[in-house]
Backbone as CSV, one residue per row, in Angstrom:
resi,resn,N_x,N_y,N_z,CA_x,CA_y,CA_z,C_x,C_y,C_z
1,MET,78.617,107.874,90.408,79.940,107.862,90.771,80.040,106.962,92.040
2,THR,81.084,105.964,91.978,81.226,105.045,92.996,82.684,105.310,93.665
3,THR,82.796,105.387,94.930,84.016,105.536,95.508,84.445,104.185,95.929
4,LEU,85.699,103.793,95.525,86.335,102.623,95.992,87.589,102.738,96.622
5,LEU,87.882,101.975,97.724,89.189,102.082,98.421,90.025,100.892,97.782
6,VAL,90.972,100.962,96.869,91.660,100.024,96.286,93.148,100.223,96.768
7,ASN,93.800,99.107,97.355,95.105,99.275,97.776,95.474,100.393,98.548
8,GLY,94.566,100.927,99.471,94.696,101.992,100.246,94.524,103.391,99.640
9,THR,93.987,103.506,98.425,93.759,104.746,97.656,92.365,104.791,97.330
10,ARG,91.842,105.925,97.592,90.371,106.174,97.159,90.264,106.543,95.684
11,HIS,89.416,105.920,94.981,89.169,106.038,93.622,87.653,106.525,93.378
12,GLU,87.427,107.565,92.699,86.094,107.906,92.163,85.800,107.280,90.821
13,VAL,84.914,106.321,90.804,84.872,105.587,89.607,83.515,105.914,88.956
14,ASP,83.669,106.434,87.677,82.343,106.854,86.964,82.008,105.765,85.853
15,ALA,81.331,104.756,86.307,80.856,103.541,85.481,79.656,103.047,85.911
16,ASP,79.037,102.205,85.189,77.994,101.309,85.504,78.014,100.732,86.997
17,PRO,77.271,100.997,87.960,77.472,100.437,89.226,77.463,98.857,89.139
18,GLU,76.875,98.362,88.228,76.840,96.854,88.124,78.036,96.258,87.443
19,MET,79.035,97.084,86.973,80.204,96.773,86.343,80.934,95.751,87.225
20,PRO,81.296,94.554,86.902,82.194,93.753,87.784,83.368,94.308,88.228
21,LEU,83.850,94.133,89.514,85.046,94.710,89.988,86.243,94.340,89.214
22,LEU,86.365,93.094,88.559,87.469,92.775,87.743,87.660,93.734,86.621
23,TRP,86.646,94.324,85.994,86.684,95.206,84.907,87.127,96.620,85.320
24,VAL,86.680,96.972,86.444,86.960,98.181,87.032,88.364,98.230,87.384
25,LEU,88.926,97.149,87.971,90.445,97.047,88.343,91.234,97.240,87.134
26,ARG,90.926,96.245,86.076,91.815,96.027,84.884,91.636,97.369,83.957
27,ASP,90.377,97.694,83.529,90.149,98.595,82.529,90.088,100.010,82.894
28,LEU,89.612,100.299,84.248,89.593,101.618,84.554,90.649,102.137,85.529
29,LEU,91.238,101.302,86.362,92.169,101.598,87.301,93.755,101.062,86.758
30,GLY,93.706,100.362,85.725,94.980,99.652,85.165,95.698,98.837,86.073
31,LEU,95.012,98.117,87.045,95.624,97.112,87.957,95.369,95.693,87.189
32,THR,96.331,95.473,86.263,96.120,94.218,85.555,96.653,92.849,86.180
33,GLY,97.013,92.982,87.426,97.500,91.742,87.998,96.397,90.809,88.469
34,THR,95.196,91.301,88.404,93.995,90.477,88.659,93.590,90.025,87.289
35,LYS,93.480,88.707,87.272,93.297,88.000,85.848,91.933,87.604,85.569
36,TYR,91.575,87.704,84.321,90.321,87.214,83.898,90.514,85.696,83.152
37,ALA,89.611,84.814,83.612,89.655,83.513,83.072,88.351,83.039,82.785
38,CYS,87.773,82.606,83.823,86.315,81.933,83.468,85.093,82.962,83.516
39,GLY,85.122,84.085,84.104,84.176,85.086,84.030,82.950,84.604,84.802
40,LYS,83.011,83.501,85.456,81.815,82.988,86.270,82.078,82.625,87.762
41,GLY,83.223,83.137,88.218,83.599,82.889,89.584,83.978,81.397,89.924
42,LEU,84.371,80.777,88.979,84.719,79.173,89.180,86.114,78.896,89.452
43,CYS,87.047,79.820,88.880,88.389,79.357,88.807,89.393,80.065,89.728
44,GLY,89.021,81.210,90.233,89.759,81.972,91.233,90.945,82.785,90.687
45,SER,91.033,82.756,89.312,92.163,83.729,88.756,91.887,85.136,89.028
46,CYS,90.719,85.541,89.292,90.364,87.001,89.555,90.341,87.246,91.090
47,ALA,90.667,86.384,91.840,90.430,86.618,93.318,91.297,87.970,93.862
48,VAL,90.625,88.667,94.654,91.188,89.759,95.388,90.656,89.681,96.850
49,LEU,91.256,90.681,97.592,90.725,90.591,99.136,89.802,91.810,99.218
50,VAL,88.729,91.559,99.840,87.757,92.613,100.153,87.538,92.465,101.697
51,ASP,87.964,93.370,102.330,87.959,93.521,103.891,88.743,92.046,104.358
52,GLY,89.787,91.754,103.720,90.524,90.510,104.108,90.013,89.245,103.637
53,GLU,89.034,89.125,102.963,88.319,87.913,102.381,88.622,87.769,100.988
54,ALA,89.084,86.602,100.449,89.252,86.377,99.279,87.792,86.305,98.396
55,VAL,87.610,87.028,97.380,86.366,87.210,96.642,86.728,87.037,95.161
56,ARG,85.786,86.559,94.411,85.928,86.496,92.955,85.547,87.815,92.436
57,SER,86.473,88.562,91.768,86.083,89.858,91.263,85.356,90.020,90.082
58,CYS,85.163,88.799,89.373,84.535,88.792,88.036,82.949,88.629,88.241
59,THR,82.601,88.535,89.452,81.140,88.317,89.770,80.547,89.297,90.862
60,ILE,81.422,90.115,91.203,80.746,90.992,92.427,80.800,92.468,91.641
61,PRO,79.556,93.154,91.628,79.591,94.392,91.081,80.234,95.543,91.974
62,MET,80.752,96.587,91.370,81.436,97.576,92.118,80.544,98.222,93.167
63,SER,79.202,98.220,92.922,78.329,98.907,93.914,78.395,98.237,95.152
64,ALA,78.609,97.030,95.130,78.502,96.042,96.401,79.721,96.368,97.239
65,LEU,80.755,97.149,96.776,82.058,97.413,97.508,82.435,98.652,97.997
66,GLU,81.357,99.624,97.871,81.635,100.951,98.497,81.794,100.797,99.934
67,GLY,82.846,101.559,100.436,83.130,101.511,101.853,84.114,100.338,102.335
68,LYS,84.385,99.322,101.288,85.102,98.182,101.708,86.444,98.440,101.251
69,ALA,87.528,97.793,101.958,88.872,97.799,101.601,89.244,96.605,100.495
70,ILE,89.693,97.028,99.447,89.893,96.014,98.279,91.450,96.002,98.204
71,THR,91.878,94.825,98.176,93.456,94.789,97.917,93.648,93.709,96.805
72,THR,94.582,94.214,95.846,94.747,93.396,94.752,96.322,92.824,94.876
73,ILE,96.748,92.069,93.923,98.229,91.541,93.996,99.157,92.677,94.140
74,GLU,98.829,93.876,93.389,99.665,95.060,93.332,99.845,95.721,94.655
75,GLY,98.790,95.691,95.400,98.645,96.319,96.699,99.242,95.355,97.851
76,LEU,99.379,94.237,97.641,99.989,93.206,98.716,101.267,93.737,99.123
77,SER,102.150,94.117,98.102,103.463,94.530,98.436,104.100,95.433,97.297
78,PRO,104.515,96.535,97.526,104.888,97.382,96.410,106.047,96.856,95.734
79,ASP,106.844,95.978,96.502,108.105,95.547,95.765,108.282,93.980,95.723
80,GLY,107.146,93.320,95.986,107.063,91.843,95.775,107.727,91.195,97.111
81,THR,107.885,91.773,98.178,108.570,91.057,99.286,107.587,90.648,100.427
82,HIS,106.193,90.582,100.145,105.347,90.043,101.014,105.959,88.638,101.194
83,PRO,105.734,87.935,102.406,106.289,86.511,102.749,105.705,85.560,101.667
84,LEU,104.420,85.575,101.308,103.798,84.655,100.441,104.438,84.784,98.990
85,GLN,104.687,86.085,98.550,105.231,86.202,97.303,106.673,85.750,97.290
86,VAL,107.486,85.915,98.346,108.941,85.516,98.405,108.829,83.892,98.563
87,ALA,107.923,83.311,99.244,107.747,81.898,99.412,107.389,81.142,97.993
88,TRP,106.523,81.859,97.151,106.208,81.477,95.913,107.312,81.413,94.993
89,VAL,108.221,82.353,94.993,109.425,82.487,94.170,110.449,81.431,94.489
90,GLU,110.716,81.390,95.916,111.622,80.410,96.435,111.117,78.945,96.183
91,GLY,110.099,78.810,96.156,109.461,77.411,95.971,109.092,77.029,94.596
92,ASN,109.494,77.999,93.662,109.226,77.673,92.248,107.744,77.300,91.974
93,VAL,106.920,78.038,92.622,105.495,77.718,92.534,104.988,77.875,91.040
94,SER,105.221,78.948,90.664,104.640,79.412,89.260,105.326,78.687,88.086
95,GLN,104.414,78.129,87.212,104.971,77.845,85.904,104.498,78.953,84.943
96,CYS,103.204,78.837,84.544,102.897,79.986,83.670,102.474,81.332,84.507
97,GLY,102.016,80.965,85.810,101.825,82.221,86.545,100.553,82.963,86.500
98,TYR,99.766,82.448,85.677,98.415,83.251,85.376,97.584,83.170,86.537
99,CYS,97.259,82.151,87.244,96.456,82.035,88.418,97.054,82.423,89.706
100,GLN,98.398,82.714,89.717,99.067,82.819,90.972,98.562,84.160,91.807
101,PRO,98.290,85.222,91.164,97.773,86.352,92.046,96.675,85.954,92.773
102,GLY,95.728,85.445,92.159,94.441,84.879,92.924,94.730,83.809,94.050
103,GLN,95.673,82.976,93.584,96.105,81.999,94.646,96.846,82.507,95.873
104,ILE,97.722,83.467,95.617,98.393,84.215,96.627,97.490,85.021,97.545
105,LEU,96.490,85.621,96.995,95.596,86.406,97.838,94.762,85.561,98.632
106,ALA,94.414,84.319,98.185,93.555,83.324,98.754,94.315,82.984,100.056
107,ALA,95.654,82.611,99.732,96.508,82.157,100.807,96.642,83.220,101.940
108,VAL,96.753,84.532,101.522,96.743,85.581,102.580,95.509,85.562,103.445
109,ALA,94.376,85.352,102.773,93.042,85.314,103.672,93.187,84.177,104.497
110,LEU,93.606,82.850,104.006,93.825,81.843,104.944,94.560,82.011,106.180
111,LEU,95.892,82.564,105.802,96.748,82.756,106.933,96.309,83.823,108.011
112,SER,95.474,84.759,107.392,94.932,85.752,108.452,94.027,85.095,109.374
113,LYS,93.416,83.959,109.057,92.628,83.128,109.886,93.181,81.974,110.723
114,HIS,94.193,81.499,110.021,94.858,80.164,110.578,96.456,80.453,110.410
115,ALA,97.031,80.714,111.475,98.387,81.140,111.450,99.285,79.841,110.972
116,ARG,98.878,78.741,111.382,99.495,77.465,111.088,98.487,76.482,110.541
117,PRO,98.061,76.679,109.433,96.982,75.735,108.768,97.434,74.378,108.534
118,SER,96.320,73.497,108.728,96.776,72.027,108.243,96.572,71.906,106.794
119,ASP,96.934,70.695,106.269,96.752,70.481,104.902,95.442,70.656,104.505
120,ALA,94.598,70.097,105.456,93.096,70.212,105.168,92.523,71.604,105.036
121,GLN,92.969,72.489,105.849,92.632,73.837,105.974,93.045,74.487,104.781
122,ILE,94.353,74.238,104.301,94.790,74.805,103.042,94.129,74.326,101.955
123,ASP,93.842,73.078,101.794,92.990,72.440,100.667,91.541,73.126,100.633
124,ALA,90.936,73.333,101.705,89.637,73.922,101.831,89.780,75.459,101.269
125,ALA,90.633,75.990,101.742,90.871,77.532,101.434,91.165,77.745,99.921
126,MET,91.862,76.772,99.409,92.368,77.083,97.992,91.440,76.222,97.145
127,GLU,90.615,75.417,97.493,89.545,74.751,96.635,88.941,75.699,95.754
128,GLY,88.802,75.416,94.396,88.170,76.207,93.425,89.207,77.312,92.960
129,HIS,90.319,77.401,93.332,91.404,78.170,92.766,92.114,77.227,91.872
130,LEU,91.893,77.249,90.497,92.398,76.258,89.599,93.686,76.721,88.976
131,CYS,94.608,75.719,88.845,95.904,75.918,88.358,96.159,74.902,87.284
132,ARG,96.010,75.354,86.151,96.131,74.379,84.938,97.620,73.827,84.924
133,CYS,98.543,74.383,85.452,99.877,73.876,85.497,100.058,72.788,86.502
134,GLY,99.006,72.620,87.511,98.905,71.522,88.656,100.205,71.713,89.579
135,THR,100.313,73.062,90.032,101.400,73.202,91.137,100.698,73.270,92.428
136,TYR,99.778,72.458,92.630,98.929,72.550,93.950,99.868,72.181,95.058
137,LEU,100.836,71.084,95.001,101.520,70.815,96.107,102.709,71.794,96.359
138,ARG,103.122,72.479,95.253,104.150,73.617,95.575,103.451,74.676,96.292
139,ILE,102.219,74.995,95.899,101.411,76.108,96.587,101.212,75.796,98.082
140,ARG,100.827,74.427,98.307,100.696,73.992,99.848,101.979,74.181,100.465
141,GLU,103.079,73.800,99.936,104.450,73.856,100.533,104.781,75.435,100.870
142,ALA,104.567,76.241,99.910,104.875,77.738,99.991,103.951,78.321,101.248
143,ILE,102.707,77.926,101.359,101.807,78.345,102.426,102.487,77.905,103.808
144,HIS,102.864,76.602,103.918,103.371,75.899,104.950,104.674,76.668,105.355
145,ARG,105.512,77.067,104.322,106.701,77.762,104.653,106.513,79.051,105.339
146,VAL,105.538,79.817,104.788,105.270,81.159,105.496,104.491,80.849,106.948
147,ALA,103.823,79.927,106.991,103.196,79.551,108.256,104.203,79.207,109.271
148,GLY,105.222,78.426,108.845,106.334,78.202,109.749,107.111,79.417,110.353
149,GLU,107.109,80.449,109.418,107.819,81.845,109.980,106.780,82.772,110.700
150,GLY,105.493,82.160,110.788,104.482,82.985,111.486,103.590,83.566,110.621
151,SER,102.496,84.243,111.074,101.625,84.841,110.217,102.005,85.994,109.419
152,PRO,101.633,85.988,108.065,102.100,87.200,107.261,101.541,88.587,107.682
């Protein structure tokens, strides 16, 4: 049995300790906002926050996360009003939207470190978060919009 703190709630998970966090979230906890894409930690679609840092949930076993705070897109804001979620909508960032939960959580981690990031800091933080629709400029604009309002 592994105890995980996900979105502020403790969960006792009875599964193989080496099960990737992605599958714990999606299949065992029903939190399907975290997406599966490459399964190798290369694309960022499965990104979640672990103690405030963006991590690829498809490659990290749940056993490595006991005692750590995990935040998924569902836990970012119960009603979708987190400043980054609002900026994403206002900036028409999403096309298909598949990669956006991971993109948004990576942006949250960035803004927690750099309240007013430069383009270079945004590009570095978002590197490896792939968007097949190519909305990278809108992603950057949304991050700048939130940074202009202050830290999320």
